[in-house]
MOPAC internal coordinates of N, CA, C and O (Angstrom, degrees):
PM7 1SCF
backbone

  N    0.0000 0     0.00 0     0.00 0    0    0    0
  C    1.4325 1     0.00 0     0.00 0    1    0    0
  C    1.5184 1   109.05 1     0.00 0    2    1    0
  O    1.2310 1   120.61 1   -45.49 1    3    2    1
  N    1.3114 1   116.45 1   134.51 1    3    2    1
  C    1.4499 1   120.78 1   177.60 1    5    3    2
  C    1.5221 1   110.65 1   -91.45 1    6    5    3
  O    1.2310 1   120.91 1     7.52 1    7    6    5
  N    1.2954 1   115.87 1  -172.48 1    7    6    5
  C    1.4452 1   122.38 1   175.87 1    9    7    6
  C    1.5315 1   109.29 1   -61.45 1   10    9    7
  O    1.2310 1   120.08 1   -38.15 1   11   10    9
  N    1.3263 1   117.44 1   141.85 1   11   10    9
  C    1.4639 1   122.49 1  -176.69 1   13   11   10
  C    1.5260 1   111.72 1   -59.02 1   14   13   11
  O    1.2310 1   120.28 1   138.16 1   15   14   13
  N    1.3264 1   117.08 1   -41.84 1   15   14   13
  C    1.4709 1   120.07 1   178.51 1   17   15   14
  C    1.5238 1   111.48 1   -65.69 1   18   17   15
  O    1.2310 1   120.28 1   144.50 1   19   18   17
  N    1.3311 1   117.07 1   -35.50 1   19   18   17
  C    1.4632 1   120.41 1   178.54 1   21   19   18
  C    1.5276 1   111.05 1   -66.93 1   22   21   19
  O    1.2310 1   120.56 1   137.75 1   23   22   21
  N    1.3263 1   116.54 1   -42.25 1   23   22   21
  C    1.4584 1   120.17 1   178.77 1   25   23   22
  C    1.5215 1   110.13 1   -63.64 1   26   25   23
  O    1.2310 1   120.26 1   135.42 1   27   26   25
  N    1.3364 1   117.11 1   -44.58 1   27   26   25
  C    1.4638 1   121.17 1   176.84 1   29   27   26
  C    1.5214 1   109.81 1   -56.51 1   30   29   27
  O    1.2310 1   120.30 1   132.41 1   31   30   29
  N    1.3289 1   117.03 1   -47.59 1   31   30   29
  C    1.4658 1   121.72 1  -178.21 1   33   31   30
  C    1.5291 1   111.97 1   -62.59 1   34   33   31
  O    1.2310 1   119.78 1   143.13 1   35   34   33
  N    1.3288 1   118.02 1   -36.87 1   35   34   33
  C    1.4609 1   120.99 1   179.56 1   37   35   34
  C    1.5331 1   111.70 1   -66.04 1   38   37   35
  O    1.2310 1   120.14 1   138.75 1   39   38   37
  N    1.3239 1   117.35 1   -41.25 1   39   38   37
  C    1.4610 1   120.12 1   178.45 1   41   39   38
  C    1.5254 1   111.51 1   -70.60 1   42   41   39
  O    1.2310 1   120.31 1   143.02 1   43   42   41
  N    1.3431 1   117.00 1   -36.98 1   43   42   41
  C    1.4599 1   120.26 1   176.40 1   45   43   42
  C    1.5303 1   109.56 1   -62.63 1   46   45   43
  O    1.2310 1   120.50 1   134.99 1   47   46   45
  N    1.3180 1   116.65 1   -45.01 1   47   46   45
  C    1.4659 1   121.62 1   179.19 1   49   47   46
  C    1.5242 1   110.63 1   -61.87 1   50   49   47
  O    1.2310 1   120.30 1   137.98 1   51   50   49
  N    1.3197 1   117.02 1   -42.02 1   51   50   49
  C    1.4594 1   121.27 1   179.16 1   53   51   50
  C    1.5232 1   110.91 1   -62.17 1   54   53   51
  O    1.2310 1   120.28 1   142.74 1   55   54   53
  N    1.3354 1   117.08 1   -37.26 1   55   54   53
  C    1.4601 1   121.68 1   178.99 1   57   55   54
  C    1.5122 1   113.90 1   -79.42 1   58   57   55
  O    1.2310 1   120.41 1   175.02 1   59   58   57
  N    1.3291 1   116.81 1    -4.98 1   59   58   57
  C    1.4662 1   123.76 1   177.77 1   61   59   58
  C    1.5331 1   112.14 1    56.33 1   62   61   59
  O    1.2310 1   121.17 1  -139.38 1   63   62   61
  N    1.3326 1   115.37 1    40.62 1   63   62   61
  C    1.4614 1   122.52 1   178.77 1   65   63   62
  C    1.5236 1   109.07 1  -130.68 1   66   65   63
  O    1.2310 1   120.74 1    -6.73 1   67   66   65
  N    1.3291 1   116.19 1   173.27 1   67   66   65
  C    1.4608 1   120.65 1   177.05 1   69   67   66
  C    1.5289 1   111.24 1   -81.10 1   70   69   67
  O    1.2310 1   120.50 1   157.23 1   71   70   69
  N    1.3499 1   116.64 1   -22.77 1   71   70   69
  C    1.4555 1   122.30 1  -179.91 1   73   71   70
  C    1.5217 1   108.77 1  -137.78 1   74   73   71
  O    1.2310 1   120.51 1    -0.52 1   75   74   73
  N    1.3207 1   116.64 1   179.48 1   75   74   73
  C    1.4637 1   122.43 1  -174.80 1   77   75   74
  C    1.5321 1   110.77 1   -79.31 1   78   77   75
  O    1.2310 1   120.71 1   -54.47 1   79   78   77
  N    1.3233 1   116.25 1   125.53 1   79   78   77
  C    1.4633 1   121.64 1   177.50 1   81   79   78
  C    1.5243 1   110.46 1   -86.61 1   82   81   79
  O    1.2310 1   120.82 1   -11.12 1   83   82   81
  N    1.3102 1   116.03 1   168.88 1   83   82   81
  C    1.4632 1   121.51 1   178.11 1   85   83   82
  C    1.5270 1   110.95 1   -59.25 1   86   85   83
  O    1.2310 1   120.36 1   136.47 1   87   86   85
  N    1.3159 1   116.92 1   -43.53 1   87   86   85
  C    1.4727 1   120.51 1  -179.86 1   89   87   86
  C    1.5234 1   111.27 1   -62.87 1   90   89   87
  O    1.2310 1   120.32 1   140.11 1   91   90   89
  N    1.3236 1   116.99 1   -39.89 1   91   90   89
  C    1.4634 1   119.88 1   179.65 1   93   91   90
  C    1.5238 1   111.12 1   -72.04 1   94   93   91
  O    1.2310 1   119.63 1   146.48 1   95   94   93
  N    1.3439 1   118.31 1   -33.52 1   95   94   93
  C    1.4677 1   120.62 1   175.36 1   97   95   94
  C    1.5316 1   109.43 1   -61.28 1   98   97   95
  O    1.2310 1   120.52 1   135.50 1   99   98   97
  N    1.3102 1   116.61 1   -44.50 1   99   98   97
  C    1.4689 1   120.34 1   177.67 1  101   99   98
  C    1.5242 1   110.37 1   -60.89 1  102  101   99
  O    1.2310 1   120.57 1   139.30 1  103  102  101
  N    1.3373 1   116.52 1   -40.70 1  103  102  101
  C    1.4625 1   120.54 1  -179.87 1  105  103  102
  C    1.5317 1   111.08 1   -65.97 1  106  105  103
  O    1.2310 1   120.12 1   141.21 1  107  106  105
  N    1.3337 1   117.38 1   -38.79 1  107  106  105
  C    1.4652 1   120.66 1   176.52 1  109  107  106
  C    1.5246 1   109.78 1   -54.08 1  110  109  107
  O    1.2310 1   120.66 1   130.74 1  111  110  109
  N    1.3302 1   116.35 1   -49.26 1  111  110  109
  C    1.4612 1   120.46 1  -176.68 1  113  111  110
  C    1.5228 1   112.39 1   -72.01 1  114  113  111
  O    1.2310 1   120.00 1   144.08 1  115  114  113
  N    1.3264 1   117.61 1   -35.92 1  115  114  113
  C    1.4696 1   120.11 1   176.83 1  117  115  114
  C    1.5203 1   110.76 1   -65.68 1  118  117  115
  O    1.2310 1   120.25 1   135.44 1  119  118  117
  N    1.3251 1   117.14 1   -44.56 1  119  118  117
  C    1.4670 1   120.98 1   179.64 1  121  119  118
  C    1.5350 1   111.29 1   -63.87 1  122  121  119
  O    1.2310 1   120.64 1   148.13 1  123  122  121
  N    1.3319 1   116.38 1   -31.87 1  123  122  121
  C    1.4665 1   121.13 1   178.58 1  125  123  122
  C    1.5319 1   111.57 1   -83.28 1  126  125  123
  O    1.2310 1   120.95 1  -179.92 1  127  126  125
  N    1.3139 1   115.80 1     0.08 1  127  126  125
  C    1.4691 1   122.63 1  -178.68 1  129  127  126
  C    1.5256 1   111.47 1    58.45 1  130  129  127
  O    1.2310 1   120.92 1  -141.25 1  131  130  129
  N    1.3420 1   115.84 1    38.75 1  131  130  129
  C    1.4615 1   122.02 1   176.91 1  133  131  130
  C    1.5213 1   111.53 1  -107.21 1  134  133  131
  O    1.2310 1   120.17 1   172.35 1  135  134  133
  N    1.3211 1   117.28 1    -7.65 1  135  134  133
  C    1.4525 1   122.21 1  -176.88 1  137  135  134
  C    1.5229 1   110.08 1  -128.03 1  138  137  135
  O    1.2310 1   121.02 1   -33.82 1  139  138  137
  N    1.3073 1   115.65 1   146.18 1  139  138  137
  C    1.4550 1   121.63 1   178.66 1  141  139  138
  C    1.5208 1   109.01 1  -149.42 1  142  141  139
  O    1.2310 1   120.30 1   -22.66 1  143  142  141
  N    1.3142 1   117.04 1   157.34 1  143  142  141
  C    1.4595 1   120.49 1   179.03 1  145  143  142
  C    1.5226 1   112.00 1   -76.91 1  146  145  143
  O    1.2310 1   119.95 1   154.17 1  147  146  145
  N    1.3284 1   117.70 1   -25.83 1  147  146  145
  C    1.4584 1   121.03 1  -177.45 1  149  147  146
  C    1.5204 1   109.63 1  -124.31 1  150  149  147
  O    1.2310 1   120.02 1   -86.52 1  151  150  149
  N    1.3195 1   117.56 1    93.48 1  151  150  149
  C    1.4660 1   121.91 1  -175.69 1  153  151  150
  C    1.5232 1   112.00 1   -66.87 1  154  153  151
  O    1.2310 1   119.73 1   157.98 1  155  154  153
  N    1.3172 1   118.13 1   -22.02 1  155  154  153
  C    1.4611 1   120.39 1  -177.82 1  157  155  154
  C    1.5235 1   111.49 1   -59.03 1  158  157  155
  O    1.2310 1   120.27 1   153.74 1  159  158  157
  N    1.3178 1   117.09 1   -26.26 1  159  158  157
  C    1.4577 1   121.29 1  -177.73 1  161  159  158
  C    1.5248 1   112.94 1   -89.11 1  162  161  159
  O    1.2310 1   119.77 1   164.33 1  163  162  161
  N    1.3282 1   118.05 1   -15.67 1  163  162  161
  C    1.4627 1   121.23 1  -176.63 1  165  163  162
  C    1.5210 1   110.10 1  -144.52 1  166  165  163
  O    1.2310 1   120.73 1    -3.79 1  167  166  165
  N    1.3084 1   116.22 1   176.21 1  167  166  165
  C    1.4668 1   121.52 1   173.08 1  169  167  166
  C    1.5220 1   111.43 1   -92.89 1  170  169  167
  O    1.2310 1   119.92 1  -171.65 1  171  170  169
  N    1.3168 1   117.77 1     8.35 1  171  170  169
  C    1.4522 1   120.94 1  -177.95 1  173  171  170
  C    1.5182 1   111.81 1   -71.07 1  174  173  171
  O    1.2310 1   120.99 1   -13.89 1  175  174  173
  N    1.3257 1   115.71 1   166.11 1  175  174  173
  C    1.4573 1   122.28 1   178.86 1  177  175  174
  C    1.5200 1   109.93 1   -72.27 1  178  177  175
  O    1.2310 1   120.59 1   -38.12 1  179  178  177
  N    1.3359 1   116.47 1   141.88 1  179  178  177
  C    1.4585 1   119.18 1   175.56 1  181  179  178
  C    1.5321 1   109.09 1   -93.54 1  182  181  179
  O    1.2310 1   120.68 1    -5.42 1  183  182  181
  N    1.3075 1   116.30 1   174.58 1  183  182  181
  C    1.4632 1   121.23 1  -175.95 1  185  183  182
  C    1.5161 1   113.78 1   -59.02 1  186  185  183
  O    1.2310 1   120.29 1   141.54 1  187  186  185
  N    1.3315 1   117.05 1   -38.46 1  187  186  185
  C    1.4624 1   120.18 1   179.97 1  189  187  186
  C    1.5315 1   111.10 1   -64.46 1  190  189  187
  O    1.2310 1   120.10 1   138.13 1  191  190  189
  N    1.3112 1   117.41 1   -41.87 1  191  190  189
  C    1.4680 1   120.86 1   178.60 1  193  191  190
  C    1.5237 1   111.04 1   -65.03 1  194  193  191
  O    1.2310 1   120.79 1   138.20 1  195  194  193
  N    1.3190 1   116.10 1   -41.80 1  195  194  193
  C    1.4686 1   121.00 1   178.39 1  197  195  194
  C    1.5234 1   109.95 1   -60.51 1  198  197  195
  O    1.2310 1   120.46 1   135.64 1  199  198  197
  N    1.3370 1   116.73 1   -44.36 1  199  198  197
  C    1.4642 1   121.10 1   179.53 1  201  199  198
  C    1.5279 1   112.24 1   -65.97 1  202  201  199
  O    1.2310 1   120.25 1   140.28 1  203  202  201
  N    1.3293 1   117.13 1   -39.72 1  203  202  201
  C    1.4691 1   120.48 1   179.79 1  205  203  202
  C    1.5305 1   111.44 1   -64.93 1  206  205  203
  O    1.2310 1   120.58 1   138.40 1  207  206  205
  N    1.3095 1   116.49 1   -41.60 1  207  206  205
  C    1.4692 1   120.09 1   177.70 1  209  207  206
  C    1.5214 1   109.25 1   -61.64 1  210  209  207
  O    1.2310 1   120.45 1   134.56 1  211  210  209
  N    1.3218 1   116.75 1   -45.44 1  211  210  209
  C    1.4662 1   120.94 1   179.71 1  213  211  210
  C    1.5273 1   110.51 1   -59.41 1  214  213  211
  O    1.2310 1   120.75 1   134.30 1  215  214  213
  N    1.3250 1   116.18 1   -45.70 1  215  214  213
  C    1.4624 1   121.12 1  -178.35 1  217  215  214
  C    1.5270 1   111.48 1   -60.74 1  218  217  215
  O    1.2310 1   120.01 1   139.92 1  219  218  217
  N    1.3200 1   117.59 1   -40.08 1  219  218  217
  C    1.4655 1   121.27 1  -179.79 1  221  219  218
  C    1.5245 1   112.76 1   -70.61 1  222  221  219
  O    1.2310 1   119.82 1   156.84 1  223  222  221
  N    1.3209 1   117.94 1   -23.16 1  223  222  221
  C    1.4683 1   121.04 1  -172.39 1  225  223  222
  C    1.5232 1   114.29 1  -108.47 1  226  225  223
  O    1.2310 1   119.61 1   172.92 1  227  226  225
  N    1.3196 1   118.35 1    -7.08 1  227  226  225
  C    1.4610 1   119.97 1  -176.00 1  229  227  226
  C    1.5281 1   112.08 1   -75.15 1  230  229  227
  O    1.2310 1   121.41 1   -21.75 1  231  230  229
  N    1.3139 1   114.91 1   158.25 1  231  230  229
  C    1.4599 1   122.47 1   178.31 1  233  231  230
  C    1.5246 1   109.31 1   -89.90 1  234  233  231
  O    1.2310 1   120.75 1     1.55 1  235  234  233
  N    1.3221 1   116.17 1  -178.45 1  235  234  233
  C    1.4682 1   120.71 1   177.03 1  237  235  234
  C    1.5313 1   111.70 1   -62.67 1  238  237  235
  O    1.2310 1   120.58 1   156.08 1  239  238  237
  N    1.3399 1   116.50 1   -23.92 1  239  238  237
  C    1.4622 1   121.08 1   178.69 1  241  239  238
  C    1.5299 1   111.37 1   -82.82 1  242  241  239
  O    1.2310 1   120.59 1  -174.58 1  243  242  241
  N    1.3319 1   116.47 1     5.42 1  243  242  241
  C    1.4638 1   123.13 1   178.73 1  245  243  242
  C    1.5235 1   113.18 1    64.47 1  246  245  243
  O    1.2310 1   121.02 1  -148.32 1  247  246  245
  N    1.3223 1   115.65 1    31.68 1  247  246  245
  C    1.4573 1   122.08 1   175.07 1  249  247  246
  C    1.5313 1   107.53 1  -132.42 1  250  249  247
  O    1.2310 1   120.63 1    -9.84 1  251  250  249
  N    1.3229 1   116.41 1   170.16 1  251  250  249
  C    1.4612 1   121.03 1   177.99 1  253  251  250
  C    1.5276 1   108.78 1  -109.69 1  254  253  251
  O    1.2310 1   120.91 1   -55.03 1  255  254  253
  N    1.3392 1   115.87 1   124.97 1  255  254  253
  C    1.4597 1   120.19 1   174.12 1  257  255  254
  C    1.5352 1   107.72 1   -85.94 1  258  257  255
  O    1.2310 1   120.40 1     2.11 1  259  258  257
  N    1.3325 1   116.84 1  -177.89 1  259  258  257
  C    1.4593 1   119.36 1  -175.59 1  261  259  258
  C    1.5359 1   112.23 1   -61.52 1  262  261  259
  O    1.2310 1   120.18 1   138.31 1  263  262  261
  N    1.3304 1   117.25 1   -41.69 1  263  262  261
  C    1.4648 1   120.26 1   179.22 1  265  263  262
  C    1.5295 1   110.47 1   -62.85 1  266  265  263
  O    1.2310 1   120.76 1   139.06 1  267  266  265
  N    1.3255 1   116.14 1   -40.94 1  267  266  265
  C    1.4606 1   120.81 1   176.62 1  269  267  266
  C    1.5188 1   111.90 1   -65.73 1  270  269  267
  O    1.2310 1   120.69 1   146.75 1  271  270  269
  N    1.3393 1   116.29 1   -33.25 1  271  270  269
  C    1.4641 1   121.77 1   177.71 1  273  271  270
  C    1.5304 1   109.92 1   -62.61 1  274  273  271
  O    1.2310 1   120.49 1   134.14 1  275  274  273
  N    1.3248 1   116.67 1   -45.86 1  275  274  273
  C    1.4626 1   120.07 1   177.81 1  277  275  274
  C    1.5334 1   110.92 1   -62.44 1  278  277  275
  O    1.2310 1   120.58 1   137.39 1  279  278  277
  N    1.3215 1   116.50 1   -42.61 1  279  278  277
  C    1.4647 1   121.03 1   178.03 1  281  279  278
  C    1.5322 1   110.12 1   -62.15 1  282  281  279
  O    1.2310 1   120.36 1   137.44 1  283  282  281
  N    1.3226 1   116.93 1   -42.56 1  283  282  281
  C    1.4674 1   121.35 1   179.61 1  285  283  282
  C    1.5279 1   111.24 1   -64.31 1  286  285  283
  O    1.2310 1   120.36 1   142.33 1  287  286  285
  N    1.3192 1   116.92 1   -37.67 1  287  286  285
  C    1.4719 1   119.82 1   177.95 1  289  287  286
  C    1.5274 1   110.84 1   -65.98 1  290  289  287
  O    1.2310 1   120.29 1   142.09 1  291  290  289
  N    1.3364 1   117.05 1   -37.91 1  291  290  289
  C    1.4679 1   120.16 1   175.17 1  293  291  290
  C    1.5273 1   110.03 1   -61.48 1  294  293  291
  O    1.2310 1   120.59 1   135.59 1  295  294  293
  N    1.3292 1   116.47 1   -44.41 1  295  294  293
  C    1.4640 1   120.20 1  -179.22 1  297  295  294
  C    1.5175 1   111.72 1   -68.02 1  298  297  295
  O    1.2310 1   120.36 1   145.68 1  299  298  297
  N    1.3266 1   116.91 1   -34.32 1  299  298  297
  C    1.4651 1   120.22 1   175.58 1  301  299  298
  C    1.5291 1   110.00 1   -64.68 1  302  301  299
  O    1.2310 1   120.43 1   141.04 1  303  302  301
  N    1.3271 1   116.78 1   -38.96 1  303  302  301
  C    1.4665 1   120.88 1   176.82 1  305  303  302
  C    1.5182 1   111.48 1   -62.98 1  306  305  303
  O    1.2310 1   120.61 1   138.35 1  307  306  305
  N    1.3210 1   116.44 1   -41.65 1  307  306  305
  C    1.4635 1   120.24 1   178.23 1  309  307  306
  C    1.5296 1   110.35 1   -65.16 1  310  309  307
  O    1.2310 1   120.26 1   134.39 1  311  310  309
  N    1.3355 1   117.10 1   -45.61 1  311  310  309
  C    1.4624 1   120.69 1  -178.60 1  313  311  310
  C    1.5297 1   111.46 1   -66.05 1  314  313  311
  O    1.2310 1   120.27 1   142.25 1  315  314  313
  N    1.3183 1   117.09 1   -37.75 1  315  314  313
  C    1.4685 1   120.84 1  -175.79 1  317  315  314
  C    1.5319 1   112.78 1   -81.66 1  318  317  315
  O    1.2310 1   120.67 1   140.59 1  319  318  317
  N    1.3547 1   116.32 1   -39.41 1  319  318  317
  C    1.4612 1   119.92 1  -172.47 1  321  319  318
  C    1.5308 1   114.47 1  -113.21 1  322  321  319
  O    1.2310 1   119.74 1   175.93 1  323  322  321
  N    1.3426 1   118.10 1    -4.07 1  323  322  321
  C    1.4563 1   120.92 1   172.29 1  325  323  322
  C    1.5134 1   117.59 1   102.11 1  326  325  323
  O    1.2310 1   119.48 1   161.07 1  327  326  325
  N    1.3242 1   118.60 1   -18.93 1  327  326  325
  C    1.4616 1   120.81 1  -179.50 1  329  327  326
  C    1.5223 1   110.07 1  -142.39 1  330  329  327
  O    1.2310 1   121.05 1   -31.87 1  331  330  329
  N    1.3473 1   115.60 1   148.13 1  331  330  329
  C    1.4604 1   120.66 1   174.13 1  333  331  330
  C    1.5205 1   107.34 1   -93.07 1  334  333  331
  O    1.2310 1   121.00 1   -87.79 1  335  334  333
  N    1.3245 1   115.69 1    92.21 1  335  334  333
  C    1.4643 1   120.03 1   177.25 1  337  335  334
  C    1.5281 1   108.82 1  -140.88 1  338  337  335
  O    1.2310 1   121.08 1    -9.08 1  339  338  337
  N    1.3046 1   115.54 1   170.92 1  339  338  337
  C    1.4677 1   120.84 1  -175.73 1  341  339  338
  C    1.5263 1   112.12 1   -62.43 1  342  341  339
  O    1.2310 1   120.06 1   142.78 1  343  342  341
  N    1.3206 1   117.49 1   -37.22 1  343  342  341
  C    1.4594 1   121.04 1  -179.95 1  345  343  342
  C    1.5356 1   111.31 1   -61.79 1  346  345  343
  O    1.2310 1   120.18 1   134.70 1  347  346  345
  N    1.3305 1   117.27 1   -45.30 1  347  346  345
  C    1.4583 1   120.26 1   179.99 1  349  347  346
  C    1.5274 1   111.91 1   -70.89 1  350  349  347
  O    1.2310 1   120.63 1   145.37 1  351  350  349
  N    1.3445 1   116.39 1   -34.63 1  351  350  349
  C    1.4638 1   120.23 1   174.05 1  353  351  350
  C    1.5262 1   109.77 1   -60.59 1  354  353  351
  O    1.2310 1   120.23 1   135.17 1  355  354  353
  N    1.3262 1   117.17 1   -44.83 1  355  354  353
  C    1.4647 1   120.74 1  -179.77 1  357  355  354
  C    1.5295 1   111.73 1   -65.82 1  358  357  355
  O    1.2310 1   119.65 1   147.11 1  359  358  357
  N    1.3292 1   118.27 1   -32.89 1  359  358  357
  C    1.4665 1   120.87 1   175.09 1  361  359  358
  C    1.5187 1   110.61 1   -62.46 1  362  361  359
  O    1.2310 1   120.73 1   136.85 1  363  362  361
  N    1.3256 1   116.21 1   -43.15 1  363  362  361
  C    1.4642 1   120.41 1   178.40 1  365  363  362
  C    1.5177 1   109.86 1   -64.89 1  366  365  363
  O    1.2310 1   120.12 1   131.72 1  367  366  365
  N    1.3188 1   117.37 1   -48.28 1  367  366  365
  C    1.4678 1   121.72 1  -179.66 1  369  367  366
  C    1.5309 1   110.55 1   -58.95 1  370  369  367
  O    1.2310 1   120.15 1   138.65 1  371  370  369
  N    1.3228 1   117.32 1   -41.35 1  371  370  369
  C    1.4693 1   121.27 1  -179.29 1  373  371  370
  C    1.5298 1   111.72 1   -64.36 1  374  373  371
  O    1.2310 1   120.17 1   153.72 1  375  374  373
  N    1.3216 1   117.28 1   -26.28 1  375  374  373
  C    1.4681 1   119.98 1  -178.63 1  377  375  374
  C    1.5333 1   112.73 1   -86.26 1  378  377  375
  O    1.2310 1   119.89 1   169.55 1  379  378  377
  N    1.3295 1   117.81 1   -10.45 1  379  378  377
  C    1.4670 1   120.68 1  -177.90 1  381  379  378
  C    1.5190 1   111.31 1   -67.14 1  382  381  379
  O    1.2310 1   121.83 1   -35.74 1  383  382  381
  N    1.3263 1   114.11 1   144.26 1  383  382  381
  C    1.4594 1   121.39 1   179.52 1  385  383  382
  C    1.5215 1   108.83 1  -135.81 1  386  385  383
  O    1.2310 1   120.12 1   -23.44 1  387  386  385
  N    1.3090 1   117.38 1   156.56 1  387  386  385
  C    1.4619 1   119.02 1   171.96 1  389  387  386
  C    1.5219 1   109.80 1   -60.92 1  390  389  387
  O    1.2310 1   119.76 1   -20.05 1  391  390  389
  N    1.3202 1   118.07 1   159.95 1  391  390  389
  C    1.4602 1   120.60 1  -178.21 1  393  391  390
  C    1.5252 1   112.25 1   -54.39 1  394  393  391
  O    1.2310 1   121.14 1   -40.91 1  395  394  393
  N    1.3155 1   115.43 1   139.09 1  395  394  393
  C    1.4619 1   120.84 1   176.09 1  397  395  394
  C    1.5155 1   108.63 1  -107.12 1  398  397  395
  O    1.2310 1   121.33 1   -22.61 1  399  398  397
  N    1.3023 1   115.06 1   157.39 1  399  398  397
  C    1.4585 1   120.97 1   179.07 1  401  399  398
  C    1.5132 1   107.56 1  -124.02 1  402  401  399
  O    1.2310 1   120.74 1   -67.61 1  403  402  401
  N    1.3324 1   116.19 1   112.39 1  403  402  401
  C    1.4598 1   120.50 1  -176.46 1  405  403  402
  C    1.5216 1   111.48 1   -80.38 1  406  405  403
  O    1.2310 1   120.22 1   151.79 1  407  406  405
  N    1.3124 1   117.19 1   -28.21 1  407  406  405
  C    1.4570 1   120.78 1  -177.87 1  409  407  406
  C    1.5213 1   109.73 1  -121.55 1  410  409  407
  O    1.2310 1   120.78 1   -54.86 1  411  410  409
  N    1.2903 1   116.11 1   125.14 1  411  410  409
  C    1.4485 1   120.15 1   178.48 1  413  411  410
  C    1.5224 1   107.96 1  -105.33 1  414  413  411
  O    1.2310 1   120.22 1   -72.26 1  415  414  413
  N    1.3247 1   117.19 1   107.74 1  415  414  413
  C    1.4548 1   121.56 1  -178.23 1  417  415  414
  C    1.5271 1   112.70 1   -85.49 1  418  417  415
  O    1.2310 1   120.37 1   172.04 1  419  418  417
  N    1.3171 1   116.89 1    -7.96 1  419  418  417
  C    1.4633 1   120.71 1  -177.06 1  421  419  418
  C    1.5252 1   110.11 1   -99.32 1  422  421  419
  O    1.2310 1   120.10 1  -114.65 1  423  422  421
  N    1.2726 1   117.41 1    65.35 1  423  422  421
  C    1.4610 1   120.48 1  -179.82 1  425  423  422
  C    1.4948 1   111.33 1   -99.14 1  426  425  423
  O    1.2310 1   120.10 1   180.00 1  427  426  425

């Protein structure tokens, strides 16, 4: 895991925006293996939870800035582990990874 600001910047750059978009927020959690489409099979966050966290943390421009990103990670920790505390926030941060690319079109 890299520095939190560096990871935020990499996802923002990937989304080609000034701040984090909804699609990139979902990708952050998928890459960290904290989100899944079928929660019944895991304890991960489902799509509705991911969207609700994004909605609570977005700015008027409908994106998440760095401060909102930290707030969203706290809320993801609460949703995933049951409480909003520093330990659960650190678990989420520890699981973050730089953006992954599942499909390589440049072969």
